[in-house]
C-alpha positions in Angstrom: 73.2 130.6 59.6 69.6 129.5 59.2 70.3 126.2 61.0 72.1 128.0 63.8 69.1 130.4 64.2 66.6 127.6 64.3 68.8 125.8 66.9 69.1 129.0 68.9 65.3 129.7 68.9 64.5 126.1 69.8 67.0 126.4 72.7 65.3 129.5 74.0 61.9 127.8 73.9 63.3 124.7 75.6 64.9 126.7 78.4 61.9 128.8 79.3 61.0 128.7 83.0 57.3 128.4 82.0 55.4 126.0 79.9 54.7 126.7 76.3 52.4 124.8 74.0 51.8 125.9 70.4 49.1 124.5 68.1 48.0 124.9 64.5 44.6 126.3 63.8 43.2 122.7 63.6 44.2 122.1 67.2 47.1 119.9 66.6 50.1 120.3 68.9 53.1 121.8 66.9 55.5 122.3 69.9 55.5 121.7 73.6 58.5 122.6 75.7 60.0 120.5 78.5 58.7 122.7 81.2 55.1 122.2 79.9 55.5 118.5 80.3 56.9 119.0 83.8 54.1 121.5 85.0 51.4 119.2 83.6 53.1 116.1 85.1 53.2 114.4 81.7 56.1 112.0 81.0 58.3 113.6 78.4 58.5 110.3 76.7 54.9 110.8 75.7 55.5 112.6 72.4 52.5 114.9 72.0 53.6 116.5 68.7 51.1 116.4 65.9 48.4 115.1 68.3 45.0 116.8 68.8 44.9 118.9 72.0 41.5 117.4 72.9 43.1 113.9 73.1 46.5 115.0 74.6 45.0 117.2 77.3 41.8 115.2 77.9 42.7 115.1 81.7 43.0 118.9 81.7 39.5 120.2 81.0 40.3 123.8 81.8 43.4 123.9 79.6 41.5 122.3 76.8 38.7 124.9 77.1 41.3 127.8 77.0 42.8 126.3 73.8 39.4 125.7 72.2 38.2 129.3 73.0 41.4 130.8 71.6 41.2 128.9 68.3 37.5 129.5 67.8 37.3 133.1 68.8 40.8 134.4 67.9 40.8 136.4 71.2 43.8 136.3 73.4 44.1 136.4 77.2 46.8 138.5 78.7 46.8 137.1 82.2 44.3 134.6 83.8 44.3 131.6 86.0 42.8 128.1 85.8 42.8 125.2 88.1 43.9 121.7 86.9 44.0 118.5 88.8 47.1 116.3 89.3 46.7 113.2 91.5 43.6 114.7 93.1 45.6 117.8 94.0 44.4 121.1 92.4 47.1 123.2 90.8 46.7 126.9 90.0 48.0 127.7 86.6 48.6 131.3 85.5 48.4 131.6 81.7 48.4 133.9 78.7 47.5 133.1 75.1 48.6 134.5 71.8 47.8 134.2 68.1 50.8 133.2 65.9 50.7 135.0 62.6 53.0 134.8 59.6 54.7 137.8 58.0 51.6 138.6 55.9 49.3 138.5 59.0 47.6 135.2 58.4 46.9 133.1 61.4 49.2 130.1 61.7 48.1 128.9 65.1 48.0 129.8 68.8 50.2 129.4 71.8 49.6 129.1 75.5 52.3 130.2 78.0 51.8 129.1 81.6 53.3 128.6 85.0 52.3 126.7 88.1 51.5 129.4 90.6 49.9 127.2 93.2 52.4 128.2 95.9 52.1 131.9 95.1 48.3 131.7 95.2 48.3 129.8 98.5 50.8 132.2 100.0 48.5 135.2 99.3 45.6 133.6 101.3 
């Protein structure tokens, strides 16, 4: 049953309509779902697992800043926006952060959940 549960949970994360990146408290990427690769326009063949976020997201300064602040402060963001560049085109990313804790309440890492809301933000103007 444990194997089936793990497979089920991984399938949920892989099928989210938004991007999800989780990191340990040292800032190494533990998990990144397929939609995160797509939103950030990173080839999925670039395996970012176990790499430092600062290196993996060096082209995404605002996202790196969000990750750094969350790890260092332990504070979460419920709903905010950042702008990232892709091929000289700014994308508006809506995001939230969370602290991942174990059953005893110890911090294991953080996660950033995000969506490309460029079209939505443009439509409001």
